[in-house]
C-alpha positions as CSV (number, residue, x, y, z in Angstrom):
1,M,41.0,-43.1,56.9
2,L,41.1,-41.0,60.1
3,S,44.4,-39.5,59.1
4,M,43.2,-38.5,55.7
5,T,40.2,-36.8,57.3
6,I,42.5,-34.9,59.7
7,A,44.8,-33.8,56.8
8,L,41.8,-32.6,54.7
9,L,40.3,-30.7,57.5
10,S,43.6,-29.2,58.4
11,W,44.1,-27.7,54.9
12,L,40.5,-26.5,54.9
13,V,41.1,-24.5,58.2
14,L,44.3,-23.1,56.7
15,T,42.5,-22.1,53.6
16,A,39.8,-20.4,55.7
17,S,42.5,-18.6,57.6
18,I,44.1,-17.2,54.5
19,L,41.1,-16.2,52.6
20,P,40.5,-12.8,54.5
21,W,44.0,-11.8,53.3
22,L,42.5,-11.5,49.8
23,P,42.0,-7.8,48.9
24,V,38.3,-8.6,48.0
25,A,35.5,-6.6,49.5
26,H,32.9,-9.4,49.3
27,G,30.8,-10.9,52.0
28,F,31.9,-14.5,51.2
29,V,35.6,-13.6,51.8
30,R,35.0,-11.2,54.7
31,S,32.8,-13.7,56.6
32,F,36.0,-15.7,57.4
33,D,37.2,-12.7,59.4
34,F,34.3,-13.2,61.8
35,C,34.9,-16.8,62.8
36,R,38.6,-16.6,63.7
37,L,37.9,-17.8,67.3
38,Q,36.0,-20.8,66.0
39,I,38.6,-21.6,63.4
40,M,41.4,-21.2,66.0
41,A,39.7,-23.8,68.2
42,L,39.2,-26.2,65.4
43,A,42.8,-25.7,64.3
44,G,44.1,-26.5,67.8
45,G,41.9,-29.6,68.0
46,L,43.2,-30.8,64.7
47,L,46.7,-30.3,65.7
48,L,46.2,-32.4,68.8
49,A,44.4,-35.1,66.7
50,A,47.2,-35.1,64.2
51,G,49.7,-35.7,66.9
52,A,47.8,-38.6,68.4
53,A,46.7,-40.3,65.1
54,A,48.5,-43.2,63.4
55,W,50.2,-42.1,60.2
56,P,52.0,-44.3,57.5
57,S,55.1,-42.0,57.8
58,T,56.4,-38.7,59.3
59,A,55.8,-37.0,56.0
60,H,52.2,-38.0,56.0
61,M,51.9,-36.8,59.6
62,L,53.2,-33.4,58.6
63,T,50.5,-33.0,55.9
64,G,48.1,-32.9,58.9
65,M,50.1,-31.0,61.5
66,V,51.7,-28.3,59.4
67,P,48.5,-26.7,57.9
68,A,46.8,-27.0,61.2
69,G,49.7,-25.4,63.1
70,A,49.9,-22.6,60.4
71,A,46.2,-22.0,60.8
72,L,46.5,-21.8,64.6
73,F,49.4,-19.3,64.3
74,I,47.5,-17.1,61.8
75,Q,44.4,-17.0,63.9
76,S,46.3,-16.4,67.1
77,A,48.1,-13.4,65.6
78,H,44.8,-11.8,64.9
79,V,43.3,-12.5,68.4
80,L,46.2,-12.1,70.7
81,P,46.1,-8.2,70.7
82,F,42.8,-8.6,72.5
83,T,44.1,-10.7,75.4
84,L,45.8,-9.7,78.7
85,I,49.3,-10.5,77.3
86,W,49.2,-7.7,74.9
87,R,50.0,-4.1,75.7
88,A,46.9,-1.9,76.2
89,Q,46.3,0.9,73.8
90,T,44.3,2.9,76.4
91,V,45.8,3.2,79.8
92,R,43.8,2.6,83.1
93,F,42.7,5.8,84.8
94,S,44.6,6.3,88.1
95,G,43.6,9.8,89.1
96,L,41.4,10.8,92.0
97,P,37.6,10.7,91.7
98,G,36.4,14.2,90.8
99,S,39.8,15.3,89.5
100,C,38.5,15.5,85.8
101,D,35.5,15.0,83.7
102,T,34.2,11.4,83.3
103,L,31.8,10.0,80.7
104,S,29.8,6.8,80.7
105,V,28.2,5.4,77.6
106,L,25.7,2.5,77.2
107,S,25.6,1.0,73.6
108,C,22.8,-1.6,72.8
109,N,21.6,-3.0,69.6
110,V,18.2,-4.0,70.7
111,K,17.2,-6.1,67.7
112,Q,14.2,-4.6,66.1
113,S,12.0,-7.7,66.5
114,N,12.9,-8.2,70.1
115,R,9.9,-7.1,72.3
116,D,11.6,-7.5,75.7
117,F,11.3,-3.7,76.3
118,E,11.4,-4.1,80.1
119,S,14.8,-5.8,80.1
120,V,16.3,-2.8,78.3
121,V,14.5,-0.2,80.3
122,R,15.6,-1.9,83.5
123,L,19.2,-2.0,82.3
124,L,19.1,1.7,81.4
125,R,17.8,2.6,84.9
126,N,20.3,0.3,86.7
127,K,23.4,1.5,84.8
128,A,22.2,5.2,84.5
129,P,24.9,6.1,81.8
130,D,25.4,9.7,80.8
131,I,24.8,8.7,77.2
132,A,22.8,5.8,75.9
133,V,22.9,4.7,72.2
134,F,20.3,2.3,70.9
135,M,20.3,0.6,67.4
136,E,17.6,-1.1,65.4
137,V,14.9,1.0,67.2
138,D,11.5,1.3,65.5
139,G,8.5,3.4,66.8
140,E,7.6,0.9,69.4
141,W,11.1,0.8,70.9
142,C,11.2,4.6,71.0
143,R,7.9,4.7,72.8
144,A,9.0,2.0,75.2
145,L,12.2,3.9,76.0
146,S,10.4,7.3,76.3
147,A,9.4,6.7,79.8
148,D,13.0,7.5,80.8
149,F,13.2,10.6,78.7
150,S,12.7,12.8,81.8
151,S,16.0,11.4,83.1
152,Y,17.5,12.1,79.7
153,P,16.3,15.5,78.6
154,H,18.4,15.6,75.4
155,V,17.1,13.1,72.9
156,V,18.0,12.4,69.2
157,T,15.6,10.0,67.6
158,Q,15.5,8.4,64.2
159,P,13.1,5.4,64.4
160,Q,13.0,3.3,61.3
161,N,11.3,0.0,60.3
162,N,14.2,-1.3,58.3
163,S,16.4,-2.4,61.3
164,Y,18.6,0.8,61.0
165,G,16.7,3.1,63.4
166,M,18.8,4.8,66.1
167,L,18.1,6.6,69.4
168,L,20.5,8.6,71.5
169,L,19.7,9.7,75.0
170,S,21.8,12.1,77.0
171,R,21.9,13.5,80.6
172,L,24.4,16.0,79.4
173,P,23.5,18.9,77.1
174,L,24.1,18.4,73.4
175,C,25.9,21.4,71.9
176,T,25.2,20.1,68.4
177,Q,23.1,17.2,67.2
178,N,22.7,15.7,63.7
179,V,21.2,12.6,62.1
180,R,23.3,11.9,59.0
181,F,23.0,9.5,56.1
182,L,26.6,9.2,55.2
183,V,26.7,6.6,52.5
184,N,23.1,5.2,52.1
185,K,20.1,7.4,52.3
186,E,18.3,4.8,54.4
187,V,21.2,4.1,56.9
188,P,21.4,6.8,59.5
189,S,24.2,7.6,62.0
190,I,24.0,10.2,64.9
191,D,26.6,12.8,65.3
192,V,26.6,15.0,68.5
193,E,28.8,17.3,70.5
194,I,28.3,16.7,74.3
195,G,28.9,19.5,76.8
196,L,30.8,18.3,79.9
197,P,30.6,20.1,83.4
198,S,34.0,21.7,82.9
199,G,33.0,23.4,79.7
200,Q,34.9,20.9,77.5
201,T,33.0,19.3,74.6
202,V,33.3,15.7,73.2
203,R,32.2,14.6,69.8
204,L,30.4,11.3,69.6
205,I,29.6,9.5,66.3
206,A,27.3,6.5,66.6
207,L,26.9,4.3,63.6
208,H,25.4,1.0,62.5
209,P,26.5,0.2,58.9
210,E,25.2,-2.6,56.8
211,P,26.1,-6.2,57.7
212,P,28.1,-8.4,55.4
213,I,26.3,-11.2,53.6
214,P,27.9,-14.0,51.4
215,T,26.1,-12.9,48.3
216,R,27.0,-9.2,48.3
217,D,30.1,-7.0,48.5
218,T,30.9,-5.2,51.8
219,E,31.8,-1.8,50.3
220,A,28.8,0.0,51.8
221,R,30.0,-1.1,55.3
222,D,33.5,-0.4,54.6
223,A,32.9,2.9,53.1
224,E,30.9,4.1,56.1
225,I,33.4,2.9,58.6
226,L,36.3,4.5,56.7
227,L,34.4,7.8,56.1
228,V,33.8,8.1,59.8
229,G,37.6,7.4,60.3
230,K,38.5,10.3,58.1
231,M,36.0,12.5,60.0
232,A,37.6,11.5,63.3
233,R,41.1,12.1,62.1
234,Q,40.1,15.8,61.1
235,E,38.5,16.5,64.5
236,T,40.7,18.2,67.2
237,K,38.4,17.8,70.1
238,P,38.0,14.6,72.1
239,T,36.2,12.1,69.9
240,I,34.3,8.9,70.4
241,V,33.0,6.5,67.8
242,A,30.5,3.9,68.9
243,G,28.1,1.3,67.7
244,D,27.4,-2.0,66.0
245,L,29.9,-1.8,63.2
246,N,29.0,-5.1,61.8
247,D,32.7,-5.8,61.6
248,V,35.1,-7.6,64.0
249,A,37.9,-5.9,65.9
250,W,40.7,-7.6,64.0
251,S,39.5,-7.2,60.4
252,R,41.3,-5.5,57.6
253,T,38.7,-2.6,57.6
254,T,38.7,-2.0,61.4
255,R,42.5,-2.0,61.5
256,R,42.7,0.5,58.6
257,F,40.0,2.5,60.4
258,L,42.2,2.8,63.5
259,R,45.2,3.8,61.4
260,I,43.2,6.5,59.5
261,S,41.3,7.8,62.6
262,R,44.2,7.5,65.1
263,L,41.5,6.4,67.6
264,L,42.2,3.8,70.2
265,D,40.5,0.4,70.9
266,P,40.1,0.0,74.7
267,R,39.8,-3.7,74.3
268,Q,43.3,-4.2,73.1
269,G,45.3,-5.7,76.0
270,R,42.1,-6.4,78.0
271,G,39.9,-8.9,76.4
272,L,37.6,-9.7,73.4
273,F,34.3,-8.7,75.0
274,N,32.4,-10.7,72.4
275,S,29.0,-9.0,72.0
276,F,27.4,-11.1,69.3
277,D,25.8,-13.7,69.2
278,A,24.2,-13.3,72.6
279,R,22.0,-16.4,72.0
280,R,24.7,-18.8,71.0
281,W,27.8,-19.2,73.2
282,Y,29.7,-21.1,70.4
283,L,29.1,-18.4,67.8
284,R,30.4,-15.2,69.3
285,W,32.8,-12.4,68.2
286,P,33.4,-8.6,69.0
287,L,30.9,-6.9,66.8
288,D,30.0,-3.8,69.0
289,H,32.7,-1.2,69.2
290,F,33.9,1.8,71.1
291,F,36.8,3.8,69.8
292,L,38.1,6.9,71.4
293,S,40.8,9.6,71.0
294,R,44.0,9.9,72.9
295,H,42.4,12.4,75.4
296,F,40.7,9.6,77.4
297,E,41.8,7.0,80.0
298,L,39.7,3.9,80.8
299,I,37.8,3.5,84.0
300,E,35.5,0.6,83.0
301,I,34.4,-1.6,80.1
302,T,31.8,-4.2,80.7
303,R,29.7,-6.6,78.7
304,L,26.2,-6.4,80.1
305,P,23.5,-9.2,80.6
306,F,21.3,-10.6,77.9
307,V,18.3,-8.4,77.2
308,G,16.5,-10.5,74.5
309,S,18.6,-9.2,71.6
310,D,21.2,-11.1,69.6
311,H,23.6,-8.5,70.9
312,F,24.9,-8.0,74.4
313,P,24.8,-4.4,75.5
314,M,28.2,-2.7,76.2
315,F,29.0,-0.2,79.0
316,Y,32.0,2.1,79.0
317,R,33.2,4.7,81.4
318,F,36.2,7.0,80.7
319,A,38.0,9.9,82.2
320,L,38.9,12.9,80.0
321,T,42.5,13.6,81.1
322,A,44.3,14.9,78.0
323,T,46.7,12.1,78.7
324,K,49.9,11.4,76.7
325,R,50.3,7.9,78.2
326,N,48.2,6.1,75.6
327,N,49.7,4.0,72.9
328,L,48.6,5.3,69.5
329,P,47.9,2.9,66.6
330,E,50.2,2.8,63.6
331,T,49.9,5.8,61.2
332,A,48.0,5.3,58.0
333,T,50.0,4.8,54.8
334,S,49.4,6.6,51.6
335,K,47.9,3.2,50.3
336,D,45.4,3.2,53.3
337,K,44.2,6.7,52.5
338,Q,44.1,6.2,48.7
339,E,42.1,2.9,49.0
340,A,39.8,4.4,51.6
341,D,39.1,7.4,49.3
342,Q,38.3,5.0,46.5
343,V,36.0,2.8,48.5
344,V,34.1,5.9,49.9
345,S,33.8,7.5,46.5
346,A,32.6,4.4,44.7
347,E,30.0,3.7,47.3
348,M,28.7,7.3,47.5
349,A,28.1,7.2,43.6
350,R,25.8,4.1,44.1
351,D,22.1,4.1,45.0
352,R,21.0,0.8,46.2
353,K,18.9,-0.7,49.1
354,P,20.8,-1.5,52.3
355,V,21.2,-5.2,53.2
356,G,18.8,-6.8,55.6
357,E,15.7,-4.5,55.4
358,D,13.5,-7.5,55.4
359,W,15.2,-9.6,58.1
360,E,13.0,-8.2,61.0
């Protein structure tokens, strides 16, 4: 009976591992992209259990070991790029302090219903980033954070009560600043150009697209991410894309985004930096992202302490070096570009309410 249970579970984890390969932009299918770490742990446990269990024959044993081993291999292939054994895309800055412009960014999804304002304010003061991006801010959150507006004279606010509000604070001057509704008229993003002391400008796009749910397609989320990827590819100046993308680092959409945008993921070769769910250690994955162009080298990337939200804040510091040492992602194929155009065009033609407006 135990061996049959192990075999059944092994085939289930293999099925869960293969499902995200389906070219279906639906929340039920895409949800299996999120829990790869959990499935990998389960597959490893089943592989050990299959090896220790009593089986009627070797053939029967293989019915438990082969699917569990295949699932473990599939999941590991997705996760390994975010471990220390992989080559980093973004090299570590090795120059002298003050030899070039640096930029620090704090990114934090505060969770709209979270009312631990003081923890977030204290974090902002302690880390003192050049730029701070907050997501899911409503009017109360903007008022709570406004006490620090004197330290951040350049402010872009878009408070909303539907869990899609955004706020950007900057110590550095903003040459341009725009709140855009790229795909859905109720889901904003912030697009700014930041003036650095050297006179160089950096473009930063902060976004928070819709989350996937098992009963609805993910085309709104995918379209916004891929549209920003196209914008980044066309940009010639140093560029950063940051925010809670409601997608994991190894997903089909995020990998296509990197190929299209030609931006770099500083987590590759360094760690997972699982930012969600901050309340449950066993249910975590990398949901908050920071992508940057080849002009930057990494100084610091840190997951910050719990602030009452379901997301951990993330802190990044980079040097603008115009380096040529970074390892660029693969180039987008014609299929990548064609399918991205189709997803964006289809979603832009729709008019529907965003997911999760009533969750908070």
